N, C-alpha and C positions, 0 to 999 in steps of 0.2 A: 167283511166281510166280515164286519163287524163285523165280519166278518163281520171279511173280510170280509174270504174271508172273504169280525168283520161281519161278519158278519158276513158279511159278510157276507161279508159277502154272504155274500152274505146273503128262501124257498118261496114258492108261489102259494099254494093253498096253506091255510093255517095248520100248524102241527099240534095245536092244542085248542081247547075250547075257548070261544070268544068270551071276553070279560066285559063287564058293564063299562060303558063309555060316557065320560062327561063331555058335554058339548057346549062350552061357552061360545059367545059369538064374536068377541074381539080379543085382540092380543092383550088388552089391559085386564080383561077378565081371565083370559087363558093363562096369564102369568101366575095367577093365584093357584093354579093347579100344579105348579112345579114341584112343590114339596111332596105332594101326594104321588106325582109321577115318579120322582126320584125314589121314594120309599117302595114303590111297586115295581121298580125296574127289574128286579130279579125274576119276577113272574110275568113281565110284559105289561107295560102301562098302556092303557088305551087312551084315546085322544081327546084333544081339547079343541073344539071348534069345528062345526060343519061348514061346508062351502055354502056360499050365498050369505045374505043378510049382513051387509056391512053398514047398513043405515045410509044416510046421505054421505056424499063425499067419496073419496077415492079409497078403494079397498083391493087388496091382493089376497087370494085364497091359496094357501100352501098346504100340500099333503106331504107328510114326511115321517120317517122312521123314528122310533122313540129312543135312539141312542143318546148317551149323556151329552155329547156335543150339541145335538139338536135341542135338547131340553135347555141347555145354556142359551142357545139362540132364542128360544121362545121367551126366556126370562129377560133377555136384553133387547128384544124387538121394540119395546116402547121408545128406545133411543132412535130407531129408524123412523118411527112415526113422528116423533118430535122434530126430526131433521127435515122430513119430507112432506108431512101431512098425510101420508099414506098409511092407513090401518092395515094390519095383517091378521087374517083369520087362519088359525092352524088346526089341522086335523093330524093327530099324532097317534101312530099305531105300531104294534110290534112288527118285526121285520117280515115274517111270513105274510101277515095280514096286509101290510102296506104294499108289498109287491103285487099281491093279488088285486088290490084296489087300484093301484096305479096302472096296471096292465089293462084292466077293464075301462078305466077312465080315458086313457090315451088312445087305446085302440078304437074306441067309439067316438073319440073327439067330441065328448060331451060338453067340454068347456066349463065344467063346474069348478075345476081347479086351474089356476093360472100357472103355478109352479109346483114341481114335485121333486123329491129327492130320488134321483135315479143313479145308476152306477155306470161304470165303463163297460158293463155287459149290455145294458139296455140302450145307451146313447147312440151307438152306430146303427143298431137295428131299428130303433124308433125313428132315427133321422132318415134312414133309407125308406121307411114306410110313410114319410111325410107327416109324422105325428108331432115333431118338435120344430120350434122356430129357431133357425140358425142365429148364432150370437155374434158372428163376425162383424156385422155392421152396427151392433149396439154395445154390448158389454165389452167385448174384446177391442173394439175400435176406440174406446175412451182412453186417452193417455193416462188419466188419473188411476185407472184400474191396473196398469202395469202388467199387461198380458205376458210380456216377456219374462216376468218374474215367476210365472207358473212353471213348475218342473216339467221338462220336455216329455218325460214318459207319460205324465198325466194328460198333457195337451194332446199328445198323439192318441191316447186311448179314448179320448172324448171326441175325436174327429172322425167323420164318416169317410167312406170310400170316395165320396165326391169332393173331399178336401174341405168341407164345411165344418165349423165347430158347433157342436150341438149341446154342450153343457159346460158349466164351469165348476171346478172342484170346490167342495166345502172343506173336506179334508182328505188326505191321501194316506194309504197305509200299505204295508206289506205284512208279513207274519214273522213272529219270532217266539222263542221259548222264554217264559218268565218263571222265576223260581225264588223261593224264600232263602235268602242268603243266611239269615240267622238260624234257620232250621237246619240247613246243610252244615253250617259250622258246628252246631250242637251235636249233630250226628256223625261228624267227621267225614262228610261227603264232599267231593270236589266236582264241580261242574266243568267239563271241558270247554275250551274257548269255542270250538266248533263241534258240537256233539253229533253223534250218529243216533239214529232211532234205537238201535240196540243198547247203546249206553244210557239213553233216556229211560228205557224200560227197566234196566237194572237199577237205576237211581230211584225210579218210582217204587220199586219193590222195597228198597231200603228206607225210603222216606215215609212209606205207608205206616201210619200209627206213630209217627215221630212226636206228635202232640195228641192229646185225647181227641178222638173223633176225626183226626186229619187223615186224608187219603193222599196217595202219592202224586196223582196228577188229575187235572180236569181236561177232558176232551169233549167237544160237542157231540151229542147223540141225537139232538132234536131233529125230526124230519124237516126237510126243506133243502132245495138245491143250494141255497145260500147259507144254510146252517151246517148240518153234519157233512154235507158233500164238499164244502169248501176246504176245511182242513184235510179231510180224507183224500181228496183228489191230489193235494200236494204230496201226501204220503205215497199215493199210487205213482205219481210222477218219479219220485226219487227212488222208489223200489224198482223202477224200470217199466212200469205199466203205462197204459194209455187207454182212453175211451175208444179212440179210433186211430187206425193207422193213416198214413198220408193218402192212401188210395181208398179210404172209407171202408175199411174192414173193421167191424166191431170187435173189441178185445175186452169187454167187460168181465167175462169169465175166463180170461186168459190167465196163464200161470202167475205173472207178475202182479196183475190187478188182484188176483185171489190172495196171493201171499201178503200183499200190503193190507188188504181189508181184514184178513184173518188176524194179522198183527195188531191192527188198530182196535178191532173188537175185543181181542184177548186182553190187550193192555187196559182198556177202559173197564172191562168186566172184572179184572183182577185187582186193579189198583186205582180205578177212577172214582169219580164222585157218585154219591148216592143218587138214584133216579136218573142215571146218565141218559137213558133213552128219551127223556124229556128235558134235557139240559142243553141250552144253546149259549150264545155269546153272553147274554145278560146273566144267566145263571152261573156260568163259570167266572165271570167278573166278580159277582157277589161271593162266590165260593172262595176265591183267592183272597179277596179283601177281608172276609170274615174268618180266615184262618182254618178253613175246612179242607184245603188242598195245599200241597207243597209246591206244585208246578202247574203251569198252564201253557199250552201251545195255542196261540191265536193271534189276533190282529195287533199290530204295533200301536194302533190308536188307543188300545186299552191302557197303555202306560200313563196317559194323562190323568185318567181316573184313579189309578192305583197310587200315583204320586201327589195327588191334589191335597190341599190343606184339609185336614180332618179325616183323611183316609187312615185306617188303623194299620196299614202296612207301608205307608210312605217311608221311603228310605231303607226298607228291608228287602226290596226286590232286586234281583239281578236279571240282566237281559243278554241272551246269546242268540246267534243266528238260528233260523229254522233248522231242525235236525235233518240230516241227509243219510243216504245209503249209497246210491250209485251216481249222484249228480253233485256238482260243486256247490249248488245252492238249491233251495226249494221253497223259498218264501213267495207268497202270491203278490200280485199287484192289483190294488183296488182303490176306488175312490167313491165316496158318496158325494154326488155332485147335484147341481141344480139345473133342471131342464124346464123350459117354458113350453106349455102346450100350444100347438099351432092354432088351435081353435080359440085360444084365449082372446077375449075382447079388451084385455088390459095389458097388452104386451109391453108398452112403454113403462108402465109402473112396475110390472113384473121384472123387467130388465133392471130397473133401479134397485129392486130388492135383491136380485141376484148379485149385482155389482157390490152392494153393501155387504151381503153375507159372506162373499168370497174375497173381500178386500183385505189388504194389509192393515188398514185402520180398524177393521173389525177384530182382527187378531189382537191388536193393541188394546182395544176396548175390553176384550175378555181378560187379558193379562192384568189390566188395571182394576177391573171390577171383581173378577172371580179368581184370579191367580194365574200366573204364567204357565203352570203345569197343565191347565185346562184349555190352552190355546188349541183350536182345531188345526193341527199342523200337518206336515207331510205333503204340502201342495206348493209352497213358495220357497225359492232359494233364500230369500231375505230372512225367513224365519230362523234359519240356521246360522245367520250372521247377527242376529239380534242378541246382544249380551244379556239382556234381562231374561229372555227365554232360555238361552243356552245355560245360564247359571242355574236356574231352577230345574231345568230338564236335563241336567248333566248326565244322569244315570241312563237315559234312554234316547236322547236326541241323536247322537251319532249312530248308535245301533239302528235306529229307525231310518235315518238318511241312507246308511249303507244298505239296508235291506231293500229299500225302494230302488236304489240305484242298481242293485245286483239282480233284480227281478227281470226275467226275459220272457214276456208273453209269447214271443214267436218261437221260442226253443226251450220249453220248460222241462223236457225229459231227456231220454236217451235216444229217441227216434223222431223223425220228422212228423209233423202234425198237419191235418188238413185245414185247420183254422188257428187263429191266435187265441190265447187264453191260458192261464195257469191253473186256476181253481174252477174254471168253467170251460165249456166248449162254446165258441162264439157263433152259435146258430140259434134261430128262434125256437127250435124244438127242444133245446136243452133244458129250460125250466121244467117242462112237463116230464121229460125223461129223467132228469136229475131228482125231481121231487118224488116220482114214483119209486125210483131205486132207493132213495133216502128212507122211505117208509119201511122197505125191506131191511135196510141196514139197521134202523132203529129197532126193528123186531128182533134182529140177531143180537143186538146189544142187550135187549131185554130177555134174551134166552128163549124166545118163542119160535125161532127158526134158525137154520144153520147159515153160515156165510155162503156155502156152496149153493144152497137153494135160493138165497137172496140174489146172488150174482147170475145164476141161470135165468131167473126171471128178468133181471136187468139186461142180459144179453139179448133176449128176444125183443125187448123194447128198443135196444140200441140198433139191432139189425134192421128194424123198420126205418129208423132215421137214416142209417147208412145207405139203405137201398134207394131212398129218395135222392140222395146226393150222387150216388154212383150212376144212377140212371138219368139224372137231370143234367 
């Protein structure tokens, strides 16, 4: 959500203007765009490779988010081509943009893309709508893939109500708090082992200005149900709020939801990053890496980038569980996974790509070629038994594993819920609802409206969704 999150988890309509997009036709050409994509990641790198046009021979068209792990995959994809003879065309877009494009592509069953990066939000819904090809008899059935090695929580989250598996995870994540250990030491600050949000706010105030131009914390403010609403919803959960009660009563402007949102907006306005209303996962990652913020609450998957070779903050970051108020834990559960479009005419080759990209051997390839800190982790039990990975990822491997294990999508708050989901509500209407409210929240962060006015608008939208399910 990647955000989770994460993006993150991670919005539907773009929260920022579209950027010029490079469109190479094959992975061999697309790989040359990696350096540019990486450099542009903080502002959202647009993609490489339109669907169609693979020339003669076998080709798989992949539509995916521009997170660092995906850019690594794009760089290493020629290995897959060498092994299989299957070329891969990538279209790589920022999270809000890619969600919109994937939704349009799969709902229309246009067949232009064979594989897309979807999450545990979309997989059950798309599967129920008949938009995805089940993977039980292809990828999951192959003994070499070791389906039993996939973490149970992720397997379950990608399985539909009909019991069919609709996606395979590329990486899994929860959320936690990341902070600069050296900055805290220099300022005489101590991070609790299990912080509360009130403690985090106090620390953010003290860390603000610890170094020239440094702010106390980075929190997503970028519009998008998978951007600002991902971390904010986890804050709402632990403050005791919920989008909907078990009997589908909307609670968006309820006391706990309001208190949590006011807290979040106040914190990011007082001690958050510059331009917070347009800052998402990518911007906060860059902010922490470049020494512009002392803390960041977001996806556990970010740790791989922070600790990778060449990162200016490698070895300087501490990791503690997602802050809480009224719950024992508050981290989300999210996975960027691979789904195959039901309309794809290349399902066999698409399954080969999915099996390769989600395999244990791909993790080993990343470790050997790019460094073990950059392994797309959080999906396989064996990853946390791999001594090479555990050695390099010692700072964040166990906090990540524990965060994923403690996430409870069925019971994320203090009251029963009508659907599963921690940082989202698992119904098809949520992307539209969440994105519309996210624009109001971003406006509150920018100082253009009040939290009360934002949530009152959100309540009206939520009541429309609730009425459909109460009456249905």
